[in-house]
NUMI-671109 format. One record per residue (C-alpha): x, y, z. Coordinates in nm, 4 decimals, padded with zeros to 6 digits. Each point is the difference from the previous one (the first is absolute). Layout:
<pt><u>X</u><v>Y</v><w>Z</w></pt>
...
END
This chain:
<pt><u>01.2822</u><v>-00.9434</v><w>03.3910</w></pt>
<pt><u>-00.3038</u><v>-00.1726</v><w>-00.1875</w></pt>
<pt><u>-00.0213</u><v>-00.4163</v><w>-00.1049</w></pt>
<pt><u>00.1211</u><v>-00.1733</v><w>-00.2363</w></pt>
<pt><u>-00.1464</u><v>-00.1514</v><w>-00.2991</w></pt>
<pt><u>00.0015</u><v>-00.3571</v><w>00.2219</w></pt>
<pt><u>-00.1182</u><v>00.1582</v><w>00.2289</w></pt>
<pt><u>-00.3221</u><v>00.1230</v><w>-00.1406</w></pt>
<pt><u>-00.0639</u><v>-00.3361</v><w>-00.1930</w></pt>
<pt><u>-00.0173</u><v>-00.1326</v><w>00.3552</w></pt>
<pt><u>-00.2511</u><v>00.1966</v><w>00.1590</w></pt>
<pt><u>-00.4193</u><v>-00.0669</v><w>-00.0013</w></pt>
<pt><u>-00.1157</u><v>00.1684</v><w>-00.3056</w></pt>
<pt><u>-00.3860</u><v>-00.0011</v><w>-00.0663</w></pt>
<pt><u>-00.1254</u><v>-00.2666</v><w>-00.2988</w></pt>
<pt><u>-00.2793</u><v>00.0072</v><w>-00.1452</w></pt>
<pt><u>-00.1298</u><v>-00.2051</v><w>-00.2761</w></pt>
<pt><u>-00.2894</u><v>00.0381</v><w>-00.1658</w></pt>
<pt><u>-00.1790</u><v>-00.1947</v><w>-00.3205</w></pt>
<pt><u>-00.0823</u><v>00.1621</v><w>-00.3127</w></pt>
<pt><u>-00.2213</u><v>-00.1018</v><w>-00.2745</w></pt>
<pt><u>00.0525</u><v>00.0755</v><w>-00.4013</w></pt>
<pt><u>-00.2684</u><v>00.0055</v><w>-00.2549</w></pt>
<pt><u>00.1667</u><v>-00.2264</v><w>-00.1707</w></pt>
<pt><u>-00.1353</u><v>-00.2992</v><w>00.3558</w></pt>
<pt><u>00.3860</u><v>-00.0070</v><w>00.1062</w></pt>
<pt><u>00.1156</u><v>00.0886</v><w>00.3898</w></pt>
<pt><u>00.3010</u><v>00.2242</v><w>00.1176</w></pt>
<pt><u>00.0667</u><v>00.0540</v><w>00.2372</w></pt>
<pt><u>00.2251</u><v>00.3389</v><w>00.1599</w></pt>
<pt><u>00.2421</u><v>00.0402</v><w>00.3143</w></pt>
<pt><u>00.1285</u><v>00.2767</v><w>00.1911</w></pt>
<pt><u>00.1182</u><v>00.1519</v><w>00.2699</w></pt>
<pt><u>-00.2201</u><v>00.2935</v><w>00.0978</w></pt>
<pt><u>00.2242</u><v>00.2001</v><w>00.1504</w></pt>
<pt><u>00.2532</u><v>00.0266</v><w>-00.2706</w></pt>
<pt><u>-00.1565</u><v>00.2071</v><w>-00.2392</w></pt>
<pt><u>-00.0163</u><v>-00.1790</v><w>-00.3449</w></pt>
<pt><u>00.1036</u><v>-00.2973</v><w>00.0875</w></pt>
<pt><u>-00.1812</u><v>-00.2700</v><w>-00.1243</w></pt>
<pt><u>00.0001</u><v>-00.2575</v><w>-00.2972</w></pt>
<pt><u>-00.2440</u><v>-00.2817</v><w>-00.1184</w></pt>
<pt><u>00.0188</u><v>-00.3699</v><w>-00.0609</w></pt>
<pt><u>-00.2662</u><v>-00.2893</v><w>-00.1231</w></pt>
<pt><u>00.0497</u><v>-00.1728</v><w>00.3176</w></pt>
<pt><u>00.0214</u><v>00.2235</v><w>00.3947</w></pt>
<pt><u>00.2468</u><v>-00.2326</v><w>00.0464</w></pt>
<pt><u>00.1650</u><v>00.1631</v><w>-00.2827</w></pt>
<pt><u>-00.0483</u><v>00.3142</v><w>00.0052</w></pt>
<pt><u>00.1257</u><v>00.0008</v><w>00.3658</w></pt>
<pt><u>00.3022</u><v>-00.1388</v><w>-00.0837</w></pt>
<pt><u>00.0732</u><v>00.2605</v><w>-00.3237</w></pt>
<pt><u>-00.1025</u><v>00.2673</v><w>00.2878</w></pt>
<pt><u>00.2994</u><v>-00.0913</v><w>00.1850</w></pt>
<pt><u>00.2180</u><v>00.0650</v><w>-00.2033</w></pt>
<pt><u>-00.1716</u><v>00.2797</v><w>-00.1609</w></pt>
<pt><u>-00.0073</u><v>00.1860</v><w>00.4098</w></pt>
<pt><u>00.3907</u><v>-00.0920</v><w>-00.0198</w></pt>
<pt><u>00.0621</u><v>00.2341</v><w>-00.2879</w></pt>
<pt><u>-00.2531</u><v>00.2778</v><w>00.0947</w></pt>
<pt><u>00.2058</u><v>-00.0447</v><w>00.3355</w></pt>
<pt><u>00.3164</u><v>00.0144</v><w>-00.1641</w></pt>
<pt><u>-00.0791</u><v>00.2723</v><w>-00.2249</w></pt>
<pt><u>-00.1331</u><v>00.2492</v><w>00.2777</w></pt>
<pt><u>00.2869</u><v>-00.0381</v><w>00.2349</w></pt>
<pt><u>00.2157</u><v>00.0236</v><w>-00.3615</w></pt>
<pt><u>-00.1707</u><v>00.3266</v><w>-00.0583</w></pt>
<pt><u>00.0053</u><v>00.1318</v><w>00.3713</w></pt>
<pt><u>-00.3368</u><v>-00.0550</v><w>00.0865</w></pt>
<pt><u>-00.1998</u><v>-00.0668</v><w>00.2306</w></pt>
<pt><u>-00.1673</u><v>-00.3345</v><w>00.0900</w></pt>
<pt><u>-00.2735</u><v>-00.1197</v><w>00.2547</w></pt>
<pt><u>-00.0145</u><v>-00.2001</v><w>00.2035</w></pt>
<pt><u>-00.2405</u><v>-00.2615</v><w>00.0576</w></pt>
<pt><u>-00.2123</u><v>00.1802</v><w>00.3766</w></pt>
<pt><u>-00.0703</u><v>00.2823</v><w>-00.2754</w></pt>
<pt><u>00.0051</u><v>00.3577</v><w>00.0369</w></pt>
<pt><u>00.3924</u><v>-00.0569</v><w>00.0185</w></pt>
<pt><u>00.2677</u><v>00.0035</v><w>-00.1751</w></pt>
<pt><u>00.3548</u><v>-00.0757</v><w>00.0153</w></pt>
<pt><u>00.3467</u><v>00.1413</v><w>-00.2373</w></pt>
END
């Protein structure tokens, strides 16, 4: 039997937060979970991007599970469904 949404949310996914400089002399921050393709977001601060990623990760994983798709595990390469 596969993992539940709550179980996936407890896993230690990699978080990458990167600053982005814009031509209007402002910064934003992009946050992503590399193990979950397309699971990324942006914020005005690193903390805002991190918190937004928590919400996006939940939506991303829920969508995958509802579609019957596999969800990668943080250890890389392995999947569970």
